[in-house]
Phi, psi and omega in degrees: 000139183268118184248131176247106192285140166242142190299113190261042188297320180300318179292324178291320172301317175306313180301318181296327174290324176297313183301317182292324186276335187280142183301131178283355179278357175299149181300150180301317179305319182293322176298313181297328176289319178298311181297323173301323175300306186292336177288320179298314185294321179295323184286317190278317182082177172280124183294150182241182181302340180273355173280120182306322181281350182242028185298324184258005178237128186267111179269359182315313186298337184288333175249010178274345184206175182262151177230078179296165173296146181294143174280165179297151176306136190271335187261160186297139184305330185299338180281352186274127180268070182293337176306331184291347182251020184262007180056032178084358180272080189278351175240173178102166180293141189208130170244128180246135184234132183236121187052039178081002178245145180290135181240099187288339178292344180246006182256158177205130176238022182275165179065021171287146177281167176297136177096003176254120173248118186232114178206166177276155187288332180298322181293321176298317177299317178302318181279352182055054188290133173294323185293322183289311181305320184291334188255329191295126173084009180271336191246319172269117189274100183294332181293345183247342190234110183298329180279335169292322175301313176296319177295323176294325180296326184255022177305118183228312187202170183159199185242142177231128184230123176232128178246124181289160179307131178084348181294136173232127176252116186290309184282142173301135174270120185254139175237111186249126178242111195244149167260132170266160183304132175218130186275004181214168183297137186216167174230150173224150184228070187286143183234140172232135173234126180235131175236107182257117180289173186297132177061026176270165180213138183195151170247129182235131176249124174245130182225136178242122188207174178262137181297323178215156177308124172086009186303332181255014183303331183261009186189178184235147175244142174244107183258123173240092188257141178225134182232136173238132184229122185242112181254121179277188185299129172077002177292149182225103182245127167253135187228143172236129172250123180232128182237124172206081188248001175122160186285351186246017180269134167255112185248116176243115183240144175227119170246119184251128181233137172239125186241137178256192189304130169059019175278159179223127173236123175234127184231132178250123179246130182237123179243127179241036171115164177154164177302314173219132163232100172249125179235123177264139166239121178242116182242131185243107180262102192261349177218158186301143174087008182280150182225130182230125181235121179239118177240143179211150175216131180236132179233110184224149181216196185045232175250034185284164185215125177240134180227118175248128182230124179233147172220120177240122182258113172270103182261344188225169181286159166067042174243161175216148175224145177223128186231132173218120179236136182231136176237148175232113193232132177237184177059223174250032188286155175233134182232140177219146178224126171241111181238126179235126176248127180245115177264109185282161187305325188267009183266061178287159182061035174279140166240119182220136176229153180207126177221141172225128185231128188236139180243114182268124177255003182217153174288340182265351179284153186223128176249132178232130185229135178222076171283133193232136176240132166241101187243119181246013174243156184251354177242078180220162173236103183228143180214154174210159179192162172208149185225146169224128184202183180243170174302147180289116179294333177290318177293321172303308180307318179298312181300317182293330174292346180261019180067028175258131184292168185298321180291316182294324176298308178302323179293323178297314182296317179294322176299318177298321182290325186276341193295327186302321179283314183294326182279347178283350180295333177062038168218107193301327184285316179300313178307315177299317180291323178292318183292328177290317177300320175301315181299316185294320177296321181289335176293339176271356183270112183289341189285109181221158174300151189256017185257054172144174177267160179285160182261000000 
């Protein structure tokens, strides 16, 4: 990777203030990790337009102003309506974080089965848990990724999930990272660490959102999120990532996964807008029989930007990966997909597919797509493809002829386009919650055919 460094002095100064303000009682290994993170970030710098991996994401806003750490929420926690962020999942285990800080009054870890541990990282740090020390920072490589390094430098809180071998959690585990009102530009650096034991199973929903409408009207937020996921033999983890933080939010997310023999990881990532929402997924298939399924949906309008970047490393034989990403773009929005599948020389009998399809609702929207295969083995089944197009005029005409207004007709076709992603979640409650959010998002998109009124 060609890294073009930009002087990250503002973030380094923020780190120095963070270091002075943070408890010296934190374990020494954590301080070592933080200092290593800021050193890596200082060396790598903020990537620029000449960096091939950041070709479609403009990072200039991140060094055009300062992003100090977000302060604690000013109003009482009881006033926060966290239920609005639960996708209709009003029961079950849940950790809630507000401005990067754990909020126990809105969280619940009761009714977990034996062998399931769900806790906030700050509590794990205070207890100096050896299992956290052994895993944290081992999957998301700070020495190679500047924003993983920055997240590591500001490690203060986040979510820790550990599943014992054979543990199965029936109810989805929700991790909610919310912004409360702040009148100036701020930053949050949420971290998730998941260790799934052999033959364990769980569904995890991680959501990033605004606590109330207009919360960021007076300022801008930079969310720098990192998730590390370690899957032991036969573990099966389903994950849903949902981002809707507001039109003035810069969200950079990294999900790094390490998979062992016969493990399965399936993630559905849904982006519903933002000034920038870039999400990277790095999956490392290290033992035979591993399977990785990555699905994504991004719906952006106005001048919003969504960028999905995936890297799947097939290192051993008899593994498979499947990727399907869909974009719905209106206004002057830009959507991008860059997917890279690397099949190493010893990874014979690999099966890998990759597809990206984009639907343009406006003449001014732009979709950019780069599915990539790097194959160094000769006995594999790999395929990739991409499409960019507009709504089917004949289908629109048919719906209009049935007395369906232009906006409703458009939304019916768009829902049909998106349903392949939402239904892949394989949980009816989560699918219904996602579809309701998508319907609301489409109602705010002004681009519709102009030949009539809505029904």
